[in-house]
C-alpha positions as CSV (number, residue, x, y, z in Angstrom):
1,P,36.6,92.8,-14.7
2,E,39.5,94.6,-13.2
3,Y,43.1,93.4,-13.0
4,P,44.3,92.2,-10.5
5,Y,40.9,91.2,-9.0
6,N,39.8,89.0,-11.9
7,H,41.4,85.5,-11.9
8,V,40.9,83.4,-15.0
9,Y,41.9,79.8,-15.8
10,S,41.3,78.9,-19.5
11,T,42.1,75.8,-21.5
12,E,43.1,75.3,-25.1
13,T,39.6,74.1,-26.1
14,G,37.8,77.2,-24.7
15,H,36.8,76.0,-21.2
16,L,36.9,78.9,-18.7
17,F,36.9,79.1,-14.9
18,E,36.7,82.7,-13.7
19,F,36.7,84.4,-10.3
20,D,36.0,88.1,-10.4
21,D,36.6,90.0,-7.2
22,S,36.2,93.5,-8.8
23,S,34.3,95.9,-6.6
24,D,30.5,95.8,-7.3
25,H,31.1,93.1,-10.0
26,N,31.9,90.0,-8.0
27,R,31.0,86.8,-9.9
28,I,32.0,83.3,-10.6
29,L,31.9,81.8,-14.1
30,L,32.3,78.2,-15.2
31,S,32.1,78.0,-19.0
32,H,32.3,75.1,-21.4
33,G,33.8,75.5,-24.9
34,S,30.4,74.7,-26.4
35,G,28.9,77.8,-24.9
36,S,27.2,76.3,-21.8
37,Y,27.9,78.0,-18.6
38,F,27.1,78.6,-14.9
39,E,27.5,82.1,-13.6
40,Y,27.0,83.5,-10.1
41,S,26.6,87.3,-10.3
42,N,27.3,90.0,-7.8
43,D,23.9,89.7,-6.1
44,G,24.0,85.9,-5.8
45,T,21.9,85.2,-8.9
46,L,22.7,81.9,-10.6
47,V,22.4,81.7,-14.4
48,S,22.6,78.2,-15.9
49,H,22.8,78.3,-19.7
50,I,22.9,74.9,-21.4
51,V,23.2,74.8,-25.2
52,S,22.3,71.0,-25.5
53,K,20.6,68.5,-23.3
54,M,20.5,68.4,-19.5
55,F,20.1,65.3,-17.3
56,E,19.6,65.3,-13.5
57,V,19.9,62.0,-11.6
58,V,19.1,61.9,-7.9
59,S,19.6,58.5,-6.3
60,D,17.7,59.3,-3.1
61,S,15.1,62.0,-2.1
62,K,15.0,65.6,-3.4
63,S,13.5,68.6,-1.8
64,S,13.2,72.2,-3.1
65,L,12.1,75.4,-1.5
66,I,11.3,78.4,-3.6
67,E,10.4,81.4,-1.4
68,G,9.3,83.5,-4.3
69,D,7.4,82.7,-7.6
70,S,8.5,80.0,-10.0
71,I,7.8,80.2,-13.7
72,E,8.9,77.4,-16.1
73,T,8.5,77.9,-19.9
74,I,8.8,74.8,-22.1
75,D,8.8,75.2,-25.8
76,G,8.2,71.5,-26.4
77,G,6.2,68.7,-24.7
78,L,6.3,67.8,-21.0
79,K,5.9,64.3,-19.6
80,L,6.0,63.7,-15.8
81,K,6.2,60.0,-14.8
82,V,5.4,59.1,-11.2
83,N,5.8,55.7,-9.6
84,K,7.7,54.1,-12.4
85,S,8.3,51.0,-10.2
86,D,4.5,50.5,-9.5
87,T,5.1,50.6,-5.8
88,S,1.9,50.9,-3.7
89,G,1.5,54.3,-1.9
90,N,3.7,56.3,-4.3
91,N,1.2,59.0,-5.0
92,Y,1.3,62.2,-6.9
93,D,-0.1,64.9,-4.7
94,I,-0.7,68.6,-5.4
95,E,-1.5,70.7,-2.4
96,V,-2.6,74.3,-2.7
97,G,-2.7,76.5,0.4
98,S,-5.6,78.6,1.6
99,N,-6.8,81.6,-0.3
100,A,-5.3,80.4,-3.6
101,N,-6.7,78.8,-6.8
102,F,-5.6,75.9,-8.9
103,N,-6.0,76.8,-12.5
104,V,-5.4,74.7,-15.7
105,M,-5.7,76.5,-19.1
106,V,-5.7,74.8,-22.5
107,R,-5.7,77.6,-25.0
108,S,-6.7,75.3,-27.9
109,G,-7.2,71.6,-27.7
110,S,-8.6,69.1,-25.2
111,C,-8.0,68.3,-21.5
112,N,-8.0,64.5,-21.3
113,F,-8.1,62.2,-18.2
114,N,-7.4,58.5,-18.8
115,V,-8.0,56.7,-15.5
116,N,-7.8,53.0,-14.8
117,G,-9.8,53.2,-11.6
118,N,-12.2,55.7,-10.0
119,V,-12.3,59.5,-10.3
120,N,-13.5,61.0,-6.9
121,M,-14.1,64.6,-6.2
122,F,-15.0,65.9,-2.7
123,V,-16.1,69.6,-2.9
124,N,-17.3,71.7,0.1
125,E,-19.1,74.2,-2.1
126,D,-20.6,74.2,-5.6
127,I,-19.5,72.6,-8.8
128,N,-20.1,75.0,-11.8
129,M,-19.6,74.0,-15.4
130,T,-20.3,76.0,-18.5
131,C,-20.1,74.3,-21.9
132,D,-21.7,74.0,-25.3
133,N,-23.0,70.4,-24.8
134,F,-22.8,68.1,-21.9
135,R,-22.8,64.4,-22.4
136,L,-22.5,61.6,-19.8
137,D,-22.1,58.1,-21.1
138,A,-22.2,55.2,-18.6
139,S,-21.9,51.6,-19.6
140,N,-24.0,50.6,-16.6
141,K,-26.0,52.7,-14.2
142,V,-26.3,56.5,-13.6
143,S,-27.4,57.6,-10.1
144,I,-28.1,61.2,-9.2
145,T,-29.0,61.9,-5.6
146,S,-30.1,65.3,-4.2
147,G,-30.4,66.1,-0.5
148,D,-32.9,68.8,-1.3
149,K,-34.5,70.1,-4.5
150,M,-33.6,68.8,-7.9
151,L,-34.2,71.1,-10.9
152,L,-34.0,70.1,-14.6
153,D,-34.5,73.2,-16.7
154,S,-34.4,73.4,-20.5
155,S,-35.5,76.0,-23.0
156,G,-35.9,73.3,-25.6
157,E,-37.4,69.8,-26.0
158,N,-37.0,67.3,-23.1
159,D,-36.7,63.6,-24.1
160,I,-36.7,60.7,-21.7
161,N,-36.1,57.4,-23.3
162,G,-36.2,54.0,-21.6
163,S,-38.3,50.9,-21.0
164,P,-40.0,51.1,-18.6
165,I,-40.0,54.8,-17.4
166,N,-41.0,54.9,-13.7
167,L,-42.0,58.2,-12.2
168,N,-42.3,57.8,-8.4
């Protein structure tokens, strides 16, 4: 900061409001005595540093546009609640554009889906899974339909249990 281009207003408890018009170092700083601050730097970058909790309340709709990448790192848990009011049609949609992938990685642990309803997948190409063991438990009926050839291949023993067992 260069005098007379740096204008500072400070309070007795350490709050600070600063306008810096120094050449090549233009910035605006709003700082709280606790250490939290908002700072706009010379190139327009905004840094928001919060030393305690943050709450955001939007009473109507909210839209965001990020024209570059977005990375969010969370050192604790994350819970996203959608349709708290149980209003019909309030869906949670994820749309991924062409020529991109949707990836979920769990480094150690499980990926669990608890659904009180149906799980539907519509896939234009193949479904490929690789795992140690594959188990499907249905409390009622299992139906497998193939539009062409059906192949069951095992390098070990094959067991079919049931009463009766109908082939054809």
